[in-house]
C-alpha positions in Angstrom: 108.5 164.1 96.6 107.7 161.4 99.1 108.7 161.3 102.7 108.4 158.6 105.4 108.1 159.2 109.1 108.1 157.0 112.2 105.6 158.0 114.8 105.5 156.8 118.4 102.1 157.7 119.9 101.6 157.7 123.7 98.3 158.0 125.5 95.1 156.0 125.5 95.7 154.4 122.1 95.3 150.7 122.7 92.0 149.0 123.2 90.1 151.8 121.6 90.3 150.9 117.8 93.2 153.2 117.2 95.0 151.0 114.7 91.9 150.5 112.6 91.2 154.3 112.8 94.8 154.9 111.6 94.4 152.4 108.7 91.2 153.9 107.6 92.5 157.4 107.7 95.6 156.4 105.8 93.5 154.7 103.1 91.4 157.7 102.7 94.4 160.0 102.3 96.6 157.8 100.2 99.2 157.2 102.9 101.3 154.0 102.8 102.9 152.2 105.7 101.8 150.3 108.8 100.6 150.6 112.4 101.2 148.3 115.4 100.8 148.2 119.1 103.9 148.2 121.3 104.2 146.2 124.5 104.7 149.4 126.5 101.2 150.7 125.6 102.3 153.1 122.7 101.3 152.7 119.1 104.0 152.8 116.4 103.3 154.0 112.9 105.4 154.3 109.8 103.7 156.6 107.2 104.8 157.4 103.7 103.3 160.0 101.3 103.9 163.6 100.1 104.9 166.0 102.9 101.6 167.8 103.1 99.7 164.5 103.1 101.8 163.1 106.0 101.2 166.4 107.9 97.5 166.1 107.4 97.6 162.4 108.4 99.4 163.3 111.7 96.8 166.0 112.5 94.0 163.4 111.9 95.8 160.9 114.2 95.9 163.5 116.9 92.3 164.6 116.8 90.1 162.1 114.9 89.2 159.3 117.3 87.0 160.3 120.2 87.8 157.3 122.4 91.6 157.8 122.2 93.7 160.3 124.1 97.0 161.5 122.6 99.5 162.6 125.2 102.6 162.7 122.9 103.6 162.1 119.3 107.3 161.5 118.7 108.2 161.9 115.0 111.4 161.0 113.2 112.2 160.9 109.5 113.3 157.7 107.8 114.0 156.6 104.3 110.9 156.0 102.0 110.3 152.3 101.3 108.1 152.7 98.2 105.1 150.9 99.9 101.7 151.2 98.2 99.3 150.1 101.0 98.8 150.7 104.7 98.7 147.6 107.0 97.9 146.7 110.6 100.7 144.6 112.0 
């Protein structure tokens, strides 16, 4: 079973390499989707994989980059798209 989530991440997540960190973490875990900066300072991510993999990816996003600070992660479920790679937009 594959799920897809949309994440809106608020904190110090722009200008610290967060998108590249997310891309590398996704590649290492087999997560498909994309990441992009938003004009309001948040980062938006869509991630698609097995439920346990998505949960592990979210945990990594919350703790893995020492220069970032995560204040809030909003999560919503969306329909899987069948993507096979993870891109920076």
